[in-house]
C-alpha positions as CSV (number, residue, x, y, z in Angstrom):
1,X,14.7,-18.1,-9.6
2,X,12.1,-18.5,-6.8
3,X,10.8,-15.3,-5.2
4,X,8.7,-14.9,-2.1
5,X,7.0,-11.5,-1.4
6,X,6.1,-10.9,2.2
7,X,3.2,-8.5,2.7
8,X,0.6,-7.6,5.3
9,X,-3.0,-6.2,5.4
10,X,-4.8,-3.6,7.5
11,X,-6.9,-5.3,10.2
12,X,-9.9,-3.3,9.1
13,X,-9.5,-4.8,5.6
14,X,-9.7,-8.3,7.2
15,X,-13.0,-7.3,8.8
16,X,-14.4,-6.2,5.5
17,X,-13.0,-9.1,3.5
18,X,-14.1,-11.9,5.8
19,X,-17.1,-10.1,7.2
20,X,-18.8,-10.0,3.8
21,X,-18.3,-13.8,3.4
22,X,-17.6,-15.5,6.7
23,X,-17.3,-18.9,5.0
24,X,-14.1,-17.7,3.4
25,X,-12.3,-17.8,6.7
26,X,-12.6,-21.6,6.7
27,X,-11.9,-22.1,3.0
28,X,-8.7,-23.8,1.7
29,X,-5.6,-21.7,1.5
30,X,-5.6,-21.5,-2.3
31,X,-9.2,-20.4,-2.3
32,X,-8.4,-17.6,0.2
33,X,-5.3,-16.6,-1.8
34,X,-7.2,-16.4,-5.0
35,X,-10.0,-14.3,-3.4
36,X,-7.3,-12.0,-1.9
37,X,-5.8,-11.6,-5.4
38,X,-9.2,-11.0,-7.0
39,X,-10.0,-8.3,-4.4
40,X,-7.3,-6.0,-6.1
41,X,-6.6,-4.4,-2.7
42,X,-3.2,-2.8,-2.3
43,X,-0.6,-4.6,-4.4
44,X,-2.7,-7.8,-4.5
45,X,-0.8,-10.4,-6.7
46,X,0.8,-7.7,-8.9
47,X,4.4,-8.5,-8.1
48,X,4.1,-12.3,-8.1
49,X,2.1,-12.4,-11.4
50,X,4.7,-10.2,-13.1
51,X,7.7,-12.1,-11.7
52,X,6.1,-15.2,-13.1
53,X,5.5,-13.5,-16.5
54,X,9.2,-12.8,-16.5
55,X,10.0,-16.4,-16.2
56,X,10.4,-16.9,-12.4
57,X,8.5,-18.8,-9.7
58,X,6.9,-16.4,-7.2
59,X,4.3,-16.3,-4.5
60,X,2.9,-13.8,-1.9
61,X,2.6,-14.5,1.8
62,X,0.2,-12.3,3.8
63,X,2.0,-12.6,7.1
64,X,-0.7,-11.1,9.4
65,X,-3.7,-12.8,7.9
66,X,-4.8,-15.2,10.6
67,X,-7.4,-17.0,8.5
68,X,-5.1,-17.6,5.5
69,X,-2.1,-18.6,7.6
70,X,-4.2,-21.0,9.7
71,X,-5.5,-22.7,6.5
72,X,-1.9,-23.1,5.2
73,X,-0.8,-24.5,8.6
74,X,-3.7,-27.0,8.8
75,X,-2.9,-28.2,5.2
76,X,0.7,-28.8,6.2
77,X,0.2,-30.6,9.5
78,X,0.4,-27.6,11.9
79,X,-2.4,-27.0,14.4
80,X,-3.4,-23.4,14.5
81,X,-7.0,-22.4,15.0
82,X,-8.2,-19.3,13.1
83,X,-10.2,-16.7,15.0
84,X,-13.9,-16.3,14.3
85,X,-14.5,-13.8,11.4
86,X,-15.5,-10.3,12.5
87,X,-18.6,-9.0,10.9
88,X,-17.3,-5.5,11.0
89,X,-20.5,-4.2,12.7
90,X,-18.8,-3.6,16.0
91,X,-15.4,-1.9,16.5
92,X,-13.2,-3.9,18.9
93,X,-11.7,-2.5,22.0
94,X,-8.2,-2.6,20.6
95,X,-9.2,-0.3,17.7
96,X,-10.9,2.1,20.0
97,X,-7.8,2.2,22.3
98,X,-5.5,2.7,19.3
99,X,-7.6,5.7,18.1
100,X,-7.7,7.2,21.6
101,X,-3.9,7.0,21.9
102,X,-3.2,8.2,18.3
103,X,-2.5,11.8,19.3
104,X,0.1,10.6,21.8
105,X,1.9,8.1,19.5
106,X,5.1,10.2,19.1
107,X,5.5,10.4,22.9
108,X,4.5,6.8,23.6
109,X,6.7,5.1,20.9
110,X,10.0,5.7,22.6
111,X,8.5,4.7,26.0
112,X,7.4,1.4,24.5
113,X,10.8,0.8,23.1
114,X,12.5,1.4,26.4
115,X,10.1,-1.1,28.0
116,X,11.0,-3.7,25.3
117,X,7.6,-3.5,23.6
118,X,7.6,-3.7,19.8
119,X,5.4,-4.4,16.9
120,X,5.9,-7.9,15.5
121,X,4.3,-11.2,14.6
122,X,2.8,-13.4,17.3
123,X,4.7,-16.6,17.9
124,X,2.2,-18.8,16.0
125,X,2.3,-16.5,13.0
126,X,6.1,-16.5,13.0
127,X,6.1,-20.3,13.1
128,X,3.8,-20.5,10.1
129,X,5.8,-18.0,8.1
130,X,9.0,-19.9,8.8
131,X,7.4,-23.1,7.7
132,X,6.1,-21.4,4.5
133,X,9.6,-20.1,3.6
134,X,11.1,-23.5,4.3
135,X,8.5,-25.2,2.1
136,X,8.8,-22.7,-0.8
137,X,12.6,-22.4,-0.5
138,X,13.0,-19.0,-2.2
139,X,16.2,-17.7,-3.7
140,X,14.9,-14.2,-3.0
141,X,12.7,-12.8,-0.3
142,X,11.2,-9.3,-0.7
143,X,10.0,-8.1,2.7
144,X,7.4,-5.3,2.3
145,X,6.6,-5.4,6.0
146,X,9.8,-4.7,7.9
147,X,8.2,-3.9,11.2
148,X,6.2,-7.2,11.4
149,X,8.9,-9.4,9.9
150,X,11.7,-7.7,11.8
151,X,15.4,-8.0,11.7
152,X,15.5,-10.9,14.2
153,X,13.3,-13.0,11.9
154,X,15.3,-11.9,8.8
155,X,18.4,-13.3,10.5
156,X,16.6,-16.6,10.9
157,X,15.7,-16.6,7.3
158,X,19.2,-16.0,5.9
159,X,20.8,-18.8,3.9
160,X,23.9,-18.9,1.7
161,X,22.9,-17.8,-1.7
162,X,19.6,-16.3,-0.6
163,X,19.1,-12.6,-1.3
164,X,16.8,-10.6,1.1
165,X,15.3,-7.3,-0.1
166,X,13.6,-4.7,2.1
167,X,10.9,-2.6,0.3
168,X,9.7,0.2,2.5
169,X,7.7,3.3,1.8
170,X,8.1,5.5,4.9
171,X,10.8,6.2,7.5
172,X,12.0,2.9,8.9
173,X,10.8,2.2,12.4
174,X,13.3,3.1,15.1
175,X,15.3,0.2,16.4
176,X,15.1,-1.8,13.1
177,X,18.5,-3.1,12.0
178,X,18.5,-2.4,8.3
179,X,21.9,-4.0,8.0
180,X,20.4,-7.5,7.8
181,X,19.3,-6.8,4.2
182,X,21.2,-7.3,1.0
183,X,19.2,-4.6,-0.8
184,X,16.8,-1.8,0.1
185,X,14.3,-0.1,-2.2
186,X,11.8,2.7,-1.6
187,X,10.0,5.4,-3.6
188,X,11.4,8.0,-1.1
189,X,15.0,9.1,-1.4
190,X,15.4,9.7,2.3
191,X,14.5,6.1,3.0
192,X,17.0,5.0,0.4
193,X,19.6,7.2,2.2
194,X,18.7,5.4,5.5
195,X,19.5,2.0,4.0
196,X,22.8,3.3,2.5
197,X,23.8,4.8,5.9
198,X,23.3,1.3,7.3
199,X,25.7,0.0,4.7
200,X,23.1,-1.6,2.5
201,X,22.9,-1.0,-1.3
202,X,19.7,0.9,-2.0
203,X,17.8,2.4,-4.9
204,X,14.6,4.4,-5.6
205,X,11.9,2.1,-7.0
206,X,8.5,3.6,-7.4
207,X,5.1,2.0,-7.0
208,X,3.0,1.3,-10.1
209,X,-0.2,0.3,-11.7
210,X,-1.2,-3.2,-12.8
211,X,-2.8,-3.1,-16.3
212,X,-4.6,-6.4,-15.8
213,X,-6.8,-4.5,-13.3
214,X,-8.6,-2.9,-16.3
215,X,-9.4,-6.3,-17.8
216,X,-10.4,-7.7,-14.4
217,X,-12.8,-4.8,-13.7
218,X,-14.5,-5.1,-17.1
219,X,-16.1,-2.2,-19.0
220,X,-15.6,1.2,-17.5
221,X,-18.7,2.8,-15.9
222,X,-20.1,6.2,-16.7
223,X,-18.3,9.1,-15.1
224,X,-21.3,10.1,-12.9
225,X,-19.4,11.5,-9.9
226,X,-18.0,15.1,-10.1
227,X,-15.2,15.2,-7.6
228,X,-13.9,12.5,-5.3
229,X,-11.2,11.9,-2.7
230,X,-10.3,8.4,-1.6
231,X,-7.9,8.2,1.3
232,X,-7.4,8.1,5.1
233,X,-7.8,10.4,8.0
234,X,-5.6,10.3,11.2
235,X,-5.6,12.7,14.1
236,X,-2.2,14.3,13.0
237,X,-3.4,14.9,9.4
238,X,-4.3,18.5,10.2
239,X,-3.4,19.9,6.8
240,X,-5.4,17.2,5.0
241,X,-8.4,17.7,7.2
242,X,-8.3,21.5,6.7
243,X,-8.1,21.1,2.9
244,X,-11.0,18.6,2.7
245,X,-13.2,20.8,4.9
246,X,-12.4,23.8,2.6
247,X,-13.3,21.7,-0.4
248,X,-16.6,20.4,0.8
249,X,-17.7,24.0,1.7
250,X,-17.1,25.1,-1.9
251,X,-17.9,22.1,-4.1
252,X,-20.1,19.0,-4.4
253,X,-17.7,16.3,-3.4
254,X,-17.8,12.6,-2.3
255,X,-15.3,11.4,0.2
256,X,-14.4,7.7,0.6
257,X,-12.4,7.9,3.8
258,X,-11.0,5.6,6.5
259,X,-10.5,6.9,10.0
260,X,-13.3,9.4,10.1
261,X,-13.9,8.7,13.8
262,X,-11.0,11.2,14.6
263,X,-13.1,14.0,13.1
264,X,-15.1,16.4,15.2
265,X,-18.8,15.6,15.0
266,X,-19.3,19.1,13.5
267,X,-16.8,18.6,10.7
268,X,-18.5,19.2,7.3
269,X,-16.5,16.3,5.9
270,X,-18.9,13.9,7.5
271,X,-21.8,15.1,5.4
272,X,-19.9,14.1,2.3
273,X,-18.5,10.8,3.5
274,X,-19.7,7.8,1.5
275,X,-17.9,5.0,3.3
276,X,-14.7,3.1,2.9
277,X,-13.8,1.5,-0.5
278,X,-11.2,-1.2,-1.1
279,X,-9.7,-2.7,-4.2
280,X,-12.4,-3.2,-6.9
281,X,-14.8,-0.7,-5.3
282,X,-12.0,1.9,-5.1
283,X,-11.1,1.5,-8.7
284,X,-14.7,1.8,-9.7
285,X,-15.0,5.1,-7.7
286,X,-11.9,6.4,-9.6
287,X,-13.3,5.3,-12.9
288,X,-16.6,7.1,-12.1
289,X,-14.9,10.3,-11.1
290,X,-14.8,13.3,-13.4
291,X,-12.0,14.6,-11.2
292,X,-10.2,12.9,-8.3
293,X,-7.9,14.4,-5.7
294,X,-4.6,13.1,-4.3
295,X,-2.8,14.1,-1.2
296,X,0.5,12.6,0.1
297,X,0.9,12.0,3.8
298,X,3.4,13.9,5.9
299,X,5.9,11.0,5.8
300,X,6.3,11.6,2.0
301,X,8.0,14.9,2.8
302,X,8.5,16.8,-0.5
303,X,8.4,13.6,-2.6
304,X,5.7,12.2,-4.8
305,X,5.1,8.5,-5.2
306,X,2.1,7.2,-3.3
307,X,-0.1,4.5,-4.8
308,X,-3.0,6.8,-5.7
309,X,-0.9,8.6,-8.3
310,X,-0.7,5.4,-10.3
311,X,-4.1,3.9,-9.4
312,X,-5.9,7.0,-10.5
313,X,-4.1,7.7,-13.7
314,X,-4.0,4.0,-14.6
315,X,-7.7,3.8,-14.1
316,X,-8.2,6.7,-16.5
317,X,-9.2,9.4,-14.0
318,X,-8.3,13.0,-14.2
319,X,-6.0,13.6,-11.3
320,X,-5.3,16.7,-9.2
321,X,-2.4,16.0,-6.9
322,X,-0.1,18.0,-4.5
323,X,3.0,19.4,-6.1
324,X,6.2,17.7,-5.1
325,X,9.9,18.2,-6.0
326,X,10.1,15.0,-8.0
327,X,6.7,14.9,-9.6
328,X,7.9,16.1,-12.9
329,X,10.1,13.0,-13.2
330,X,7.0,10.8,-13.1
331,X,4.4,12.9,-15.0
332,X,4.2,15.9,-17.2
333,X,2.5,18.3,-14.7
334,X,1.2,20.6,-17.5
335,X,-0.5,17.8,-19.5
336,X,-0.8,14.4,-17.6
337,X,-1.8,15.5,-14.1
338,X,-2.8,18.8,-12.5
339,X,-1.2,20.1,-9.3
340,X,-1.8,22.4,-6.3
341,X,0.5,23.8,-3.7
342,X,-1.8,24.9,-1.0
343,X,-5.5,25.0,-0.1
344,X,-6.3,28.1,-2.2
345,X,-4.5,26.8,-5.3
346,X,-6.3,23.5,-4.9
347,X,-9.7,25.3,-4.8
348,X,-8.8,27.3,-7.9
349,X,-7.7,24.1,-9.8
350,X,-10.8,22.3,-8.9
351,X,-13.0,25.1,-10.1
352,X,-11.0,25.4,-13.4
353,X,-11.1,21.6,-14.1
354,X,-14.7,21.0,-13.2
355,X,-15.6,23.8,-15.6
356,X,-13.8,22.2,-18.6
357,X,-14.9,18.7,-19.6
358,X,-12.4,18.7,-22.6
359,X,-9.5,19.7,-20.4
360,X,-10.3,16.8,-18.0
361,X,-10.7,14.3,-20.8
362,X,-7.4,15.3,-22.4
363,X,-5.5,15.1,-19.1
364,X,-7.1,11.8,-18.2
365,X,-6.1,10.2,-21.5
366,X,-2.5,11.6,-21.3
367,X,-2.1,10.5,-17.7
368,X,-3.3,7.0,-18.4
369,X,-1.1,6.7,-21.5
370,X,1.9,7.7,-19.4
371,X,1.2,5.3,-16.6
372,X,0.6,2.3,-18.9
373,X,3.8,3.2,-20.8
374,X,6.2,3.7,-17.9
375,X,4.6,2.9,-14.5
376,X,3.5,-0.7,-14.6
377,X,4.3,-3.5,-12.2
378,X,5.9,-5.5,-15.1
379,X,8.5,-2.7,-15.4
380,X,9.0,-2.5,-11.6
381,X,9.5,-6.3,-11.4
382,X,12.1,-6.1,-14.1
383,X,13.8,-3.3,-12.3
384,X,13.9,-5.3,-9.1
385,X,15.3,-8.3,-10.8
386,X,18.1,-6.1,-12.3
387,X,18.9,-4.6,-8.9
388,X,18.9,-8.1,-7.3
389,X,21.4,-9.3,-10.0
390,X,23.6,-6.2,-9.4
391,X,23.5,-6.0,-5.6
392,X,22.8,-9.6,-4.5
393,X,26.4,-10.5,-3.8
394,X,26.0,-9.9,-0.1
395,X,23.3,-12.6,0.1
396,X,25.3,-15.0,-2.0
397,X,28.1,-14.8,0.5
398,X,26.0,-14.8,3.6
399,X,26.6,-17.4,6.3
400,X,23.6,-19.4,7.6
């Protein structure tokens, strides 16, 4: 079976990735793809490498990467000029405008929809992706970016015998027709329910950890950082901001945050900010941490399942995470991870864990063992293949 995985990257990652090596933006497609896999950012090549290990042909397409897509286009007779790489030293006007409008997003989104404005790929990017799909001729497409590769494009990609899967981790964007898919998967039960309401078979499939990351990183460094938090800040994350401010007023802590421009200049968080970390650097921070903190965004509601759960435990870090209704189905909350329910319980847990090296070491070892035993991308890939076999009949019967 031939499987194509459609993904996208944050624009700020493109700035970091290509800004550190501007020559990469003009490199051959295969060189850029290998560098992207080696970065270990996000899900990297974790799905495709495990589908291949299970006996299938698989590839990833980063649909909004203008440099990579321009390279592929050029190598296949299409003329698309990549933009000049951004050094990342200057924030562009679009990013500044997006940040300024962030507090009004809930009000502006329905207005934009009424005006016919929507997020999606530019025409050139759509043309390249369509050509890539035509060239690879997949039997299965797993769309992990349902806003950019929207329902109109999915209809264009449908073929008899082709199964198209949506994998989505937050509430689906309003106006998206989920009914174009043959199968929906998410780590959040309410997203699974949204697919089922649209008449699409859907199941819970969690994120995971890729064990080869440990080999690719090499020997683990010394745990020389006491307490860390790696994550993002947005204007509406009031509870997260309040918690981080309370922590840094009580404990030595290092923050590795994105989005700090939304913070007040007087926020104590800024004194503990050590910059953004991606992929390899992020894993190194987790490996160096004596204790690391996890906090789900509001969109998770009362369900656990973000990537940090598995990245931190898989890396061998002691993890303190927010208590969620389903967390006990993923980890033993008395032995493999520690939990908190509010700011005060978080502060108490940090104090207790920082005071006991043995307790942290035992929890880190148990958490890593659990993740490597039950939460790997090899297992998730096998689960997806099973679901595709069970629920793919809609795709097999689909008309062109």
